[in-house]
C-alpha positions in Angstrom: -38.2 98.8 64.1 -40.4 97.5 61.3 -43.1 94.9 61.4 -44.6 93.2 58.4 -48.2 92.2 59.1 -50.5 89.9 57.2 -54.4 90.2 56.9 -56.9 87.5 57.4 -60.2 86.4 55.9 -62.4 89.3 54.8 -59.7 91.1 52.9 -60.3 89.2 49.6 -61.5 90.8 46.4 -62.0 89.7 42.8 -58.8 90.3 40.8 -56.5 89.8 43.8 -53.0 88.7 42.8 -53.5 89.2 39.0 -50.9 92.1 38.9 -48.4 89.9 40.7 -49.0 87.0 38.3 -48.7 89.2 35.2 -45.6 91.1 36.3 -43.4 88.5 38.2 -42.1 85.2 36.9 -41.6 84.1 40.5 -45.2 84.9 41.3 -46.5 83.1 38.2 -44.5 80.0 39.2 -45.9 80.0 42.8 -49.5 80.6 41.7 -49.2 77.7 39.1 -47.7 75.5 41.8 -50.6 76.4 44.2 -53.1 75.2 41.6 -51.4 71.8 41.6 -51.1 71.5 45.4 -54.7 72.4 46.0 -56.1 70.3 43.1 -58.3 73.1 41.7 -57.7 76.3 39.7 -57.7 78.8 42.5 -56.0 81.4 40.3 -59.1 81.6 38.0 -61.3 82.1 41.1 -59.0 84.8 42.4 -58.4 86.7 39.2 -61.9 86.4 37.5 -64.3 84.6 39.8 -67.3 86.1 41.6 -67.6 87.5 45.1 -69.6 84.4 46.0 -66.8 82.2 44.8 -64.3 84.0 47.0 -66.6 83.9 50.0 -66.4 80.1 50.4 -64.0 79.5 53.3 -62.2 76.7 51.4 -61.4 79.3 48.7 -61.0 82.5 50.8 -58.3 81.3 53.2 -55.9 79.9 50.5 -56.6 82.9 48.3 -55.7 85.5 51.0 -52.7 83.3 52.1 -51.4 83.1 48.5 -51.8 86.8 47.8 -49.9 87.7 51.0 -47.1 85.1 50.8 -46.4 85.6 47.1 -46.3 89.4 47.6 -43.7 88.9 50.4 -41.7 86.6 48.1 -41.8 89.2 45.3 -40.6 91.9 47.8 -37.3 89.9 48.0 -34.6 91.9 49.8 -37.2 94.6 50.7 -38.8 92.0 53.0 -36.7 92.7 56.1 -38.9 92.4 59.2 -37.7 93.0 62.8 -41.0 91.4 63.9 -44.1 90.0 62.2 -47.7 88.9 62.9 -50.8 87.9 61.1 -54.5 88.4 61.9 -56.1 84.9 62.3 -55.4 83.1 58.9 -52.7 85.8 58.4 -50.6 84.1 61.1 -49.9 81.2 58.6 -48.8 83.8 56.0 -46.5 85.5 58.5 -44.9 82.1 59.4 -44.2 81.2 55.8 -42.9 84.6 55.0 -40.6 84.5 58.0 -39.2 81.1 57.1 -40.8 79.0 59.8 -42.8 77.0 57.3 -42.3 76.1 53.6 -44.7 77.5 51.0 -46.0 74.1 50.1 -46.6 73.0 53.7 -48.1 76.4 54.6 -50.6 76.2 51.7 -51.5 72.6 52.5 -52.2 73.5 56.2 -54.2 76.5 55.3 -56.3 74.4 52.9 -56.9 71.7 55.6 -57.7 74.4 58.2 -60.3 76.0 55.9 -61.9 72.6 55.2 -61.9 71.6 58.9 -63.5 75.0 59.9 -66.1 74.7 57.2 -67.1 71.3 58.5 -67.2 72.6 62.0 -69.5 75.4 60.8 -71.9 72.8 59.3 -71.9 70.7 62.5 -72.5 73.7 64.8 -74.4 76.5 63.1 -72.9 79.7 64.6 -72.0 83.3 63.7 -70.1 86.4 64.7 -71.0 90.1 65.4 -68.9 93.3 65.6 -69.5 95.4 68.7 -68.4 99.0 68.0 -68.0 101.8 70.6 -67.8 99.9 73.9 -65.0 99.1 76.3 -63.5 95.6 76.0 -64.2 94.9 79.7 -67.9 95.7 79.2 -68.2 93.3 76.2 -66.3 90.6 78.2 -68.7 91.0 81.1 -71.8 90.6 78.8 -70.2 87.6 77.1 -69.8 85.9 80.5 -73.5 86.5 81.2 -74.9 85.0 77.9 -74.5 81.3 77.2 -72.6 80.3 74.0 -70.7 83.5 73.2 -67.2 84.6 73.7 -64.9 87.5 72.6 -63.2 86.5 69.3 -61.3 89.3 67.7 -59.8 92.2 69.7 -59.3 94.4 66.6 -58.7 97.8 68.1 -59.9 99.9 71.0 -63.7 100.3 70.6 -64.0 97.3 68.1 -64.4 93.8 69.4 -65.9 90.9 67.5 -67.9 88.3 69.4 -68.5 84.7 68.3 -70.8 81.8 69.2 -74.2 80.3 68.7 -76.8 82.0 66.6 -79.2 82.4 69.5 -76.4 83.7 71.8 -75.3 86.3 69.2 -78.9 87.5 68.7 -79.3 88.0 72.5 -75.9 89.8 72.7 -76.8 92.2 69.8 -80.0 93.1 71.6 -78.2 93.6 74.9 -75.4 95.8 73.4 -77.9 97.8 71.4 -79.9 98.5 74.6 -76.6 99.5 76.4 -75.8 102.1 73.7 -73.2 100.5 71.5 -72.5 102.6 68.5 -73.1 99.5 66.4 -73.8 95.9 67.1 -73.7 94.2 63.8 -74.0 90.5 62.7 -71.2 89.7 60.3 -71.5 87.9 57.0 -69.5 84.8 57.9 -70.1 81.1 57.7 -69.6 80.4 61.4 -68.4 81.3 64.8 -64.7 81.4 64.3 -62.2 81.7 67.3 -64.7 80.2 69.7 -65.5 76.7 71.1 -67.8 76.3 68.0 -64.5 75.4 66.2 -63.6 72.5 68.6 -64.5 69.8 66.0 -61.8 71.3 63.7 -59.1 71.3 66.4 -58.1 67.7 66.4 -57.9 67.6 62.6 -55.7 70.7 62.4 -53.5 69.5 65.2 -52.8 66.2 63.4 -52.0 68.1 60.2 -49.7 70.6 62.0 -47.8 67.8 63.8 -47.1 66.1 60.5 -45.3 69.2 59.2 -41.7 70.4 60.0 -41.4 73.9 61.4 -38.2 75.9 61.7 -37.2 78.9 63.8 -38.4 82.1 62.0 -36.0 84.8 60.9 -37.6 87.2 63.5 -40.1 86.9 66.3 -43.6 86.1 65.3 -46.2 87.7 67.6 -48.9 85.0 67.8 -52.7 85.7 68.2 -53.3 83.5 71.2 -50.7 85.2 73.5 -50.0 88.5 71.6 -46.3 87.7 72.5 -43.2 87.2 70.4 -42.4 83.5 69.7 -39.5 81.8 67.9 -39.6 78.3 69.2 -41.1 75.9 66.6 -42.9 73.7 69.2 -44.5 76.7 70.8 -45.5 78.1 67.4 -47.3 74.8 66.6 -49.1 74.7 70.0 -50.4 78.3 69.5 -51.5 77.7 66.0 -53.8 74.9 67.2 -55.1 76.9 70.1 -55.8 79.8 67.8 -58.8 78.0 66.3 -60.8 78.2 69.5 -59.1 81.2 71.2 -59.5 85.0 70.5 -57.3 87.0 68.1 -55.6 89.5 70.4 -54.7 92.0 67.7 -54.9 95.2 69.8 -52.6 93.6 72.4 -50.2 92.3 69.7 -49.7 95.8 68.3 -49.4 97.3 71.8 -46.8 94.8 72.7 -44.9 95.4 69.5 -44.9 99.1 70.2 -43.6 98.4 73.8 -40.8 96.4 72.1 -39.7 99.3 69.7 -42.1 99.2 66.8 -42.1 102.4 64.6 -43.6 101.2 61.3 -45.9 98.5 60.0 -46.1 97.2 56.4 -49.3 95.4 55.5 -48.6 92.5 53.1 -51.6 91.2 51.2 -55.0 92.2 49.9 -56.8 95.3 51.3 -55.8 97.8 53.9 -57.7 96.5 57.0 -54.7 96.3 59.3 -53.5 99.7 58.3 -56.9 101.1 59.3 -56.8 99.2 62.6 -53.2 100.6 63.2 -54.5 104.2 63.0 -57.1 103.4 65.6 -54.6 101.7 68.0 -51.8 104.3 67.6 -51.7 107.1 65.0 -48.0 107.7 65.7 -46.9 104.5 64.0 -46.4 104.7 60.3 -48.6 102.2 58.4 -48.0 101.5 54.7 -48.9 98.9 52.1 -46.3 96.4 50.7 -47.6 97.2 47.2 -46.0 100.6 47.5 -42.6 98.9 48.1 -43.1 96.8 45.0 -44.0 99.8 42.9 -40.8 101.5 44.0 -38.7 98.7 42.5 
């Protein structure tokens, strides 16, 4: 069974999507439509902006979403998932690609989510750190002992990202370094995503999600909050809202997919982060890039 998976924030790069825009009339039409929906020229920032332009959350999230979703649309008949998932922001890309949400509504929600998260970051200064080379249970225990931090991204065995207050993250980095972590590294992010620090954004996103019509996807979508397959639109909405303040259970998602018959993943979007994580979770599963399917056309 094949899963198409979609990356999140951090996969962006200058020039992303330009090849799609230049070589596909459908891609060009969707990128041009995106500029109108967003009310600013995101394509110029994606194709020829600077790294700093792309690092702004209000730009990064729509940019990664657009690259991923438009790539899935360009795949056409080659986009045949038995299951799908997305890492954090990528969950929105997965839902649009799987037909649960329209392109226009998906992009609008991603833009509102990014702006709400940016505001939450300004209200509650916070950050994240990657802890490499320690057991998840050990990291969870330390998080429970330090005020203001929580596990945020279960990326693969031996790599867990924590999130929370600046003071709490500094304490945790010192503790994990003392305990012999291979690396305990503060990330270059604008805030403590997937933690209670994002609570101010929650009501805003929930209102926006409830105003939009969702359909049943063409295949099960494994959502971050539960790491389980979901097809019910009401449950999908509830999990999308909860995702803002809950951890991304990517390791568990892939393990559950494997238990349900997964044999191959195709990463749709910029970069190769999810292919790299797949090799660390289970080397027996084939991991490829959607770009290679487009080039075979």
